[in-house]
N, C-alpha and C positions, 0 to 999 in steps of 0.2 A: 330565475334565481336558483342556485344550486342548493340542495338540501343534503342532510346526512352529516355525520361527524366529520369535522375537518381532519384531513390527514396531513401530517407534517412531514416534509421531505428531508432526507439526509442530503444536505447541500454539498457535502465534502466528497464522499465516495472514495473507494479504494482503500487498500490496507493501510497505507501511510496516513491517509486522511483520517481514517478511523482511529488510528493510534493517537494522532494529534487531538482528536475529539475526546478520547478517553482522558488524556492528560489535562486537557482544558477543563473537562467536566470535573476532574478531581479537584482542581483549584477553584472552580466556580460553585460547585454544588455542595461542597462539604465544609466550608468555613462557617463561623458562627452566624454569618449573615443569611445562611440558608437553612432553616430549621426543619428540614426533612431528614428522615433516616438517621444515620449515625451522628448527625450534627445536632440532634435534639439536646443532648447534655451541654454542648457548647452554647447553644441558644439560651439554655436555662442560666448558665453562668453569666452570659451577657445581660440577661434580664436582671439578675441579682446585682450586677455591677451598675447597671443603669436603670434603677427602678423608675426614676423620673428625670426628665430633662431639666427641671427646675426643682428647687427645694422649697415647698410651701411651709407656712407657719402652722404647726399642728399642736401647739401647746395646750389647746382646749378642745376636748372631744365634743362632737356634735350630737345632739339628740336626734332621733329619727325624724321628728317634725322639722327641726332646723336643717337637717340634711335635705329633706324634700323641698323646703323653701329655697335653699341655696341652689339646688338643681333647677328649679323653676326660674330663678333669677338668672342663672347662667344661660339657660336655653333662651330666655327672653332676649338677652344681650346678643346671643349667637344669631338669632333670626333677624336682628336689627343690623347685622354685619359689624357689630362692635366686638370683634374677636379679641382685641387686646384687653378689654374690660372683662370679657368672659373667661379668659385664660386662667387667672389666679383662682377663680371659683372652681373651675374644673380640676385644677391642681389640688386644691384643698379637699375636694370630694374624693379624688383618687387616693390621697394620703390617708384619709379617714378609713378607707377600706383595706389599706395595705396591711399585710400580716408580717412584713419584714422577712418573708421566706422566699423572696424572688418570684416564684410562679404561684399565683393565687387561684384557687378553684372557684371562688365566689363569682356567680354570674353578675352580681352588682358591680364587683370590682372590674370585671372585663368591660362592662358597660361604661363605667367611668373612664377607664383607660382609652376606650374607643372614642369617647367624647373629647378627651384631652388630645389624642392624636389628630382627630378631625380638626380641632381648633388650630393646632400647629400647622396643619396643611393649608388652612385658610390664610394663615399668616406667611405662607411660603417657607416655613422652617421644616423642610422635609427630612432633614437628618435627625431631628428630634422625634418627629412622627415615626420614622423608620424604626427606631429602637423600641418604641411602644408597640408597634405592630408586630415586631419580632417576638416580644413577650407574649402578646395575645395569641399569636399562632403557635408558639411552643406549648402554651397551656391547652389550646384547642386540640392539638395533635395528641397530647397526653390523655385528654378526656374522651375524644371521639375517634381518634385514629387518623392517620395521614391521608386516607382515601375518603374521608367524610366530606360532604359538601361544605360544611362549616370551615374545615381546614382549607378547602379549595378557594372559598370566597376570601378568607383571610390572606391567602397567598396573593390574590390580586391586589390587596392593599399594599403589600410590599412592592409589587410591580409598579403601582402608581407612584410611590415615592421615588423610585428610580426614573420613571418616565418624566415626571415633572422636574427632575434634576438633570435632565437631558442625557441620562445614561440608558440609551435605548437598548443596548445589548442585554444588560441585566434585566431590564423591563420585559424584553421579549422572552427571555429564559423563564422568568417567573410566570408570565402570562400563559405561555404554552403549557407549563406544568399544571397550572390551575385549570385550564380548559380541558386537559385530559381527564382530570378528576370530575369537574362539574358536568361535563357532557354525559357522564354515566347517569345523571339525574335529569336528563332533558325531557323525559316524559312526565315526571312528577313535579319538577321545578323548571319549567321552560323559560321563565323570565330570568332566573339566575343564570341558566346556560346561555341565554341570549346576551345578557349583560357581559358575561365573561368573554364571549366571542367579539362583542363590540369593543371591549377594552383592548383585546389582542389586535383587532383591526386598526385601532388608533395607533398602536405602536408600529405595526407594519407600515402604515401610511407615513408616519414620521420618518421611517427609514427608507422611504421611496420604494418599498417592496409592494408595488401596486397589485400584482397578480395575487399574492398571498392575502393582501388586505381585502381585495374584492371578494374572495371566497369567504373570508371571515365576516365581512359586512353582510353578504348574502345569507350566510347561515344565521346570523343574528336576526335579520329581517324575517326569515322564514319562521324562526322560533317565536318571535313576537306575534306574527300572524296566527300561529297555531295556539298561542295562549289565549287569544280572544279577550284579552284584558284591556284595561284602560291605560295604554302604553303608547300614546301617539307621539310623544316627544322622542323617546329612544328609537321608535320605529322610523320616524322621519330622519333622525341622525344616521341610522344604519343605511337607509335608502340614499341619502345624500352622499355618504361615504362610498357606497357601491357605485353610484353614478360617476363620482369623481375619479375613481380608480379605472373604470371602463373608459372614461374620456382620456385619462392620462395614457392608457395603453392603446389608444386609438381604436377601441372596439365600439365605434359609434352606433352601429346597428343595435348592439345589445344594450346600449345606454338609453335608447329611445323609450322603451316601455317603462323603465325606472323613472326617467325624468317626467314622463306623462303622468305617472302616479303622483310624483312629488307636486306637480303643478295643480292637480286636482285637490290634493290634501291642503295646499296653501290657500286655494280659493275657498274651500269649504270652511277652513278654520278662521280665515282672516277677511274674506270677502274679495270680490273680483276687481276692486279698485285699490287693493292694498299693495304696498311696495314689495312685499315678499312674493306675492303672486306675479308681480311684474318681473322680478328676478327669475322666478321659475320659468316664465314664458321666454325670457331672454336666453336662458341656458338651453331650453328646448329648441328654440329657433336655430341655435348654433349647430346642434347635432342634426336637426332636419336638413340644414344646408349641406352638412358634410356627407350625408347619405343620399344626397341628390333629390330630396323632396322639397323643391324650391317653393312651390305654392304654399305648403305648410310653413316653411321657414319664413316667408314674407308675411304671412298672416299672423303668426305668433310674434314675430318681431314688431310688427305694427301694433299689436296689442300691448306689448311691453312699453313701446314708445308712448302710447296714449296714457298709460298709467303714470310713467315718469314725468311726462309733460304736465299732466294734471297736478301732480305734487309740486312741481316747480312753479307753475303759474299761480296756484293757490297760495304758496309761500310769498311770492312777489306781490300779488294783489293785496294780500292781508297786511303786508308791511306798509304799503302805500295807503290802504284804507284806514289803518290805525293812525296814520299821520293826518288823516282828514283831507288828503290831497287828491283823492280819487273817487269820483262819483260812481253810482251803480251803472249809469249809462256807459261810462268809460270802461268799467270792468266787463260789461256785456260785450262791448266792441272787441276787447282783447280776447275773450273766450271765442268769439266768432272768427277772429283773425287766426287764432292758433289751432282751432279744432274744425275749421271748415264751415260750410253753410249751415246755419241753425235758424229756423223760422221764428222761434220765440224772441220776445223783446224784454221780458222781465228777467232780472238777474237770477232769481231762484229757479225759474223755468229753464233757463239756459244751463245752469249747473246740473239740474236734474237730467236734462237731455244728454249732457256730456257723460254722466255716470251711466245712464241707460245704454248709450252707444258702446261704452267700454264693457259693460256687463254682458252685452249680446255676444261677445267673443268667447265667453266661457262655455265650455262644453262638458257635459257629464258623461262619463264612460263606464260608470259602475265600479271603478277601481277603488273608491274610498271605502275603507273597512272599519274606521274608528273615528271617534269624536274627540275634541280637545279634552285633555285631562286637567284636573285641578292640581295645584301645587302640592307635592308630597310633603307630609309632615315629618318624614324621616330625613335625617341629616344626609347630605350627599356622599359623605365619606371622602377619601382622597381622590377618587375618580369623580370629578365635578364635570361630567360630560353633559353639555347642553347643546341644542342646535344653535349654530352661529348664523342666525338669519340676518340678512342685510337689512338695515333700517333706513338707508338712504339710497337714492338713485345713483347709478354709476356716472351720470352726467348732470352737472349743475348749470342752471341758466340764470343769467343776470341781464336785466333790461330795464329801461325806463318806460313804463306804459304810456307816458304822455307824448313820447317822441316816436315818429315813424321810423321804421327800420331802414337804415342806409346799407348796412352790410352785416354779415355774421362773422364773428371771430371765434375760432376754435383753438383752445389753449391746452397744452400738454405739459404736465409737471415734470420736475426733475427726479432723479433717483432717490427713493425713500420718501418722497413727498406725496401729496395728494391733490385732487382737483380744487379744493378750497383755498389753496395757497394763492390763487389768482383773484380771490374775491375783491380785494381792495382795488386792484387795477381795473377789474371789470366794472366796478361801481364808478370809477373815475371816468371811464369812456362811455358809459351808458347814456349820459345826457347829450352826447354827440350823435346818437342814433345807432350805436353798435350793440347788437345782441351778442352776448358772450356765452359760448358753451365750453365748459371745462370738464374734461373727461378723465376718469381714473384709468390708469393703465393696469394691465393684468399683473397681479402680485402686490399691488399697492392700493391705498385708500380703501374703498368699499370691497375691492377684490381680495384684500389681505386675509380675510377670514372665510373666503369662499373656496371650499375644497374643490380641487381640480383646476382652479385658476388662481391659487394663492401663491404662486411663484412667478417671477418675472418671465414673461413670454413675449418677446419682441415681435415675432411674426404674427402671433395671435393678436397683439395689440394693433398692428397695422391692419389686420382684417377687421377688427372691431371698428376702427376709425373709418374704414372704407364703407362699412354698412351705415354708420351714422351719417357720414357726409353725403352718401347717395340719397338718403332720406331728406336731408336738409336741402340738397340741390333740387330734388324732385318737387318739393313743396314750395320752394321759393326761387323760382327760375330767374327772377329779375334782380335778386339781391346777391352781390358777390360774396365769396367765401374766402376769408384769409385764415391762415393757420400760423399760430405762434407757439414755439416750444423753447424751453430753457434747459440747458445742460443735457441730461438724458433726453428730455422732451425736445430739445433742439435737434438732436440726432434723429429722433423719431419723426419730427415734422419734416426734416430735410429728406429723409429716405421715403417718407410718404409722398411728398411732392414729386420726387423722381419716379415713383411707381404709379401714382394716380394723378398725373398733371391735369386731367380733365375735371377733377373735383376741387382744384385749388386755383384761386385767382391771384394769390400773392403769398409769399413766404417770409415770415419774421423769425429769424433764427438767432437765438442767444446762446453764446458759449457752448457750441456743440462738440468741441474736440474731446478726444479721449487721451490726449497727451497731458499728463498731470504732474504736478509737483510731488515729490516723495514717491514717485511711481515704483521705484525699485523696492522700497521698503514695504509698500502695500502688496506688491506682487509676491514678495517672499512670504509675507504673512498668509496670503491666500493659498500659496503653494503648500505651506505647512498644514494649514487647516484642511486642505484638500486631501492630504494623506491621512488625516484623522477621520475624515468623513465628508464626502462631497455634498451630502444633503443635510448636514448638521449646521443650523444657523449660528452665527456669532455677530456680535455688535460691532459693525464697521462704522456706524453712524457717528460716534463721538469724535473719531479722528477726522472724518469728512466734514463735520460741522465746524470743528475748530479751524480747519483750513479755509472753509467757505466764508467765514466771517469772524472778525475780531470783536464784535459787539456781544457783550454778555447777555443782554436781554433777548437778542435774536437767537443766540445759541440755546438758551433755556426754552424759548418758544418752540424752536425746531425740535428739540429733544423731548419736550413734554406734550406735544400735539398727539392726542390719542389716535388720530387718523394717519399719522406717519408710520412707516415701517422701516426701522433702521437696522434690524437684525436680518442679515441675508446669508444664504448658503454660499460656500465656495463655488459651487457649480453656477449659481446665478451670477456671481461676479465674473467668472470666466466667460459666460455667455454675454454678459454686458460688454466686456472689453472686445470680444469678437464682433459684436454688433457695432460698436463705436468705430472699429477699424474699417468698416464699410462706407464711412462718410465720404471719403474722397471720390470713390467710384460713383456713388450716388450723385454727388455734386455735378459730375460731368454730364449727367443725363437731364439736368434742369436747363432747358434751352430757351423757352419762350414764356417764362413767368417772371414777374418782378420779385426781386429778392433783396432783403436788407438784413445784415448781420450786426450783432452787438457783442462787445467785449468790454468787461470792466477793467480799468487800469490797476485796481488794487486787488484783483482776483489772485488768491494764493492757492487755488485748487486747480484750475485749468490754465495751462500756459497760453498766452496770447498768440504765440507763434503757431500753435495748433489750429486756432480759429482762423488765422490769416491764411494758412496753407489750404484749408478747406475752401475758404472764400475764393482763392485764386482758381480753384478747380471748377467753380460754377460756370457753366457754359453760357448762361444768359448774359446779354449785354446790359440789361437793366438791373444793375446790382449796386448796392451801397454797403459800406462798412463803417460802423460808428464805434469809436472808442470813447468811453465815458471814464475820464481820468479818476474821479473820486469813487466810482462804484466798485463793489466787491464782486463776489461770484453771482449772487442773485441780483437781477436787475428789475424783473417784473413781478416775481413771486414775493410773498410775505410782506407786501407793501414797501419794498425797497426802492421803488422808483421815485423820481422827483417830478414836479409839474412839467419841466422841459421835455422829459421822456414821453409823457402823455401827449403833449401838443405835437411833438415830433412824429410819434407813431400814428396819431390820428391824421395829421397832415399828409403823411406818406400814404396811408390807406386811401384817403379821399382823393389824392392825386392819381390814384390808380383805379378810381371808379368813374366810369363814363358819365359826362354831363354833371360833374360835381365841382366845377371851378368856383362857383359862388360859395358853396359850402366850405370848400377848402380855404378860401380867403377868410371866412368867418372863424373857422376853427383855429387858424394860426395867428389871429390877431393878438 
């Protein structure tokens, strides 16, 4: 990791560019919104005009004891996340200290203003918080000077308000200014300097300036290391950000030691069977593979699989055990079946053996330098930066532990959705002997908050699927593998089958076409958004959802699912369309695999003609096309199937499993 003060580059260059920069700086740096230098008086006037975003009732003065009691009550509500209830109390406290002179020198007043602004931030009202932070900064500059560390820290608060309002340019400007000031105190206040660098890195990352972000994250991590303090959470965040930027820039060799350290930190903090350690191993295996360290890649990937498998199996067995339908003996059998040969017979011994086998894979390299910290009692301020650890595995498994496995079905979700959308369908086919694996694609579901893989990446998703299916194939050579995808997932399943036919025994492809209704309108909006910022997300989901279904309940479920990601960048949507345009070419390469296509008759999102055109290009002679007259866009996800679809798909899969004629007859009765 690089140390030293971050040096900011003049990205324009040349006399004309410098003149443009001067004019731009004049408009950006000196309005009332930027309280440095000559704009201090303007900031004071702004503060006088906007003392408070709300007007509290101040008819009765508070005694010192009453003020202390009110502050304690407000803080208590704040830490219970009851921000709406805390807000009027903070307003009252700020009004109590107000002198009516605009900028107040009282430290207590500044404290109350800061609390009030923080509360507005928690409620997402960043415009109101911004005015208060402007007032605080103007006062601080007057008291301590524009180059004081206090003024620098206050400047980062302004940056945060712009950052969370998606105004990344202004956020970058304020953050860079703050870092220049705070870096002068990196020896005496390393944590403050590290935090400022971390905040700047977050802004760069949002702008997809990964090279700049990588240096800022690295600088933050170095400073946190030098502080030798109790700072594990921000240190982990800095390391995760640095690794993500290196990965984005394809600097895989440089990413290896950073990801190794992250893996050890996660194991030390959470244990060697925790899902967060599983994710750390998964990310590490990816870069090992890219730098050609195949043995290490296979070993770490296998370690992550064992952790995710354990989590899935324990969830399933617990569900059935709670129903009283699964004995200890049957649970023991499932463990042995899923984790290989285990000599023990008692359930407790089997579980202990599985955990011990997983723990054996953990290696200590001496990279761990800090222990988990307690939750800070200080309010987070506008920068509420926390590690976005994944709490679920990237692949979900559903099965009926009473039924022997006939085949494995791998499901791939649509654009903006996630792996859990197949849960109802997976449960419906489980009693027929199908184990269902549903995987999140990069940029969606559990990947949506994973830096480095938090944007749609179709080639990367194909690579992930190949690694998963190779493992499934190696461990279950006798069980066929079918792949089912819907919408975007249908295109991924189609192209995966064309690229890796040896891993697929049958393709179920639902509405895979990229030819859509209202396509010109959507394309124009994406083009306009592209001009404003290729990497700035916007909500495309509402329009997509309204076209996909006319059912109000489904629309609300789709929009309110916390695991869905419906805000996409223009670049992602362009990449999505380019990927969808490859479907016809991919279809011509599917020659010796059974294929079945599905299209809803009431689909107002994807045109039926597009699905038919792709179907015609499939080279395989064993292919079927099913139109479901009453179905909308979703046929398999979100429980939108009917029993006839379940029986039809199960019958089709059984018909393509050798020696399953009897089973087929039973399933289709």
